[in-house]
C-alpha positions in Angstrom: 12.9 33.3 -39.9 9.1 33.3 -40.1 7.1 35.2 -37.5 6.3 33.1 -34.4 9.1 30.6 -34.9 11.2 29.9 -31.9 14.9 29.5 -32.4 16.9 27.0 -30.4 18.8 28.5 -27.4 22.5 28.3 -27.7 24.0 25.5 -25.6 25.4 27.1 -22.5 26.9 25.8 -19.3 25.6 26.7 -15.9 27.8 28.7 -13.5 26.4 26.8 -10.5 28.8 24.1 -9.2 27.5 21.1 -7.4 28.4 22.7 -4.1 26.4 25.9 -4.9 23.4 23.8 -6.0 23.4 21.8 -2.8 23.7 24.9 -0.7 20.8 26.5 -2.7 18.7 23.3 -2.2 19.4 23.2 1.5 18.6 26.9 1.9 15.3 26.4 0.0 14.4 23.3 2.0 15.3 24.6 5.5 14.7 28.3 5.5 11.2 28.7 4.2 9.4 25.6 5.6 8.4 23.9 8.8 8.6 20.5 7.1 12.0 19.6 8.7 10.5 20.3 12.1 7.7 17.9 11.3 10.1 15.3 10.2 12.1 15.7 13.4 8.8 15.3 15.4 7.9 12.2 13.5 11.4 10.7 13.9 11.3 11.4 17.6 7.9 9.7 17.9 9.2 6.6 16.1 12.3 6.5 18.3 10.2 6.8 21.4 7.8 4.0 20.3 10.8 1.8 19.5 12.2 2.6 23.0 8.9 1.6 24.6 8.9 -1.7 22.8 12.5 -2.3 23.8 11.7 -1.5 27.4 8.8 -3.9 27.3 11.1 -6.6 26.0 13.7 -6.0 28.6 11.0 -6.1 31.4 9.7 -9.4 30.0 13.2 -10.9 29.9 13.7 -9.8 33.6 10.4 -11.3 34.6 11.1 -14.6 32.9 14.4 -14.9 34.7 16.7 -14.2 31.8 19.1 -11.4 32.6 19.2 -9.0 29.6 22.7 -8.1 28.5 24.0 -4.7 29.6 23.8 -3.1 26.2 20.1 -3.9 25.8 19.0 -1.9 28.8 21.4 0.9 27.9 20.3 1.0 24.3 16.6 1.1 25.3 17.1 3.9 27.8 19.1 6.0 25.2 16.6 5.3 22.5 13.6 6.2 24.7 15.1 9.5 26.1 16.6 10.5 22.7 13.3 10.0 21.1 11.5 12.0 23.8 14.0 14.8 23.4 13.7 14.9 19.6 9.9 14.8 19.9 9.8 17.8 22.3 12.3 19.7 20.2 10.1 19.1 17.1 7.0 20.3 18.9 8.7 23.4 20.2 10.2 24.1 16.8 6.8 23.7 15.1 5.3 26.2 17.6 8.1 28.7 16.9 7.8 28.1 13.1 4.1 28.8 13.2 4.7 31.8 15.4 7.2 33.2 12.9 4.9 32.7 10.0 2.1 34.5 11.8 4.3 37.4 12.9 5.9 37.7 9.5 2.5 38.2 7.8 3.8 37.1 4.5 1.9 34.4 2.6 3.7 31.1 2.0 2.3 31.0 -1.5 1.0 33.6 -3.9 -1.9 32.7 -6.2 -1.1 33.9 -9.7 -4.4 33.0 -11.4 -7.9 32.0 -10.2 -9.9 30.0 -12.6 -13.6 29.4 -11.9 -16.2 27.4 -13.6 -19.6 28.9 -14.6 -21.3 27.3 -11.6 -18.8 29.0 -9.2 -19.4 32.4 -10.7 -23.1 32.4 -9.9 -23.8 34.5 -6.8 -24.9 32.0 -4.2 -24.7 34.4 -1.2 -28.1 34.7 0.7 -29.8 38.0 0.8 -29.3 39.0 4.5 -32.3 41.4 4.4 -34.6 38.6 3.6 -33.5 36.5 6.6 -33.6 39.4 9.1 -29.9 40.4 8.8 -28.4 43.9 8.6 -29.6 46.3 5.9 
């Protein structure tokens, strides 16, 4: 084989089953990110807004004399309060997630390489002595 030639890797089969892959994916998605908390906050906000629109519709029906069916008012109340609970849970979780990331003092990402152009390498910091700064 000539120098620098790459040989094809032998065909092998992964030891990860579908169940192990799903567990790994869930672990990566949920353990190291506050994104699920943000999704919960957004979902709670959407549910609350839908609940408010439903409440407005039920109030309009009552004012027009049409009695809303029992399930409509029940559904609106459940949607409104469930959305508010999920919204508050997402906000509290976001707070705790940020607190954890701050206390942990580990970066969420590590920069492997920094590439700069010629314009960025020029020193553009002002001389503090010339503007009355510290010596």
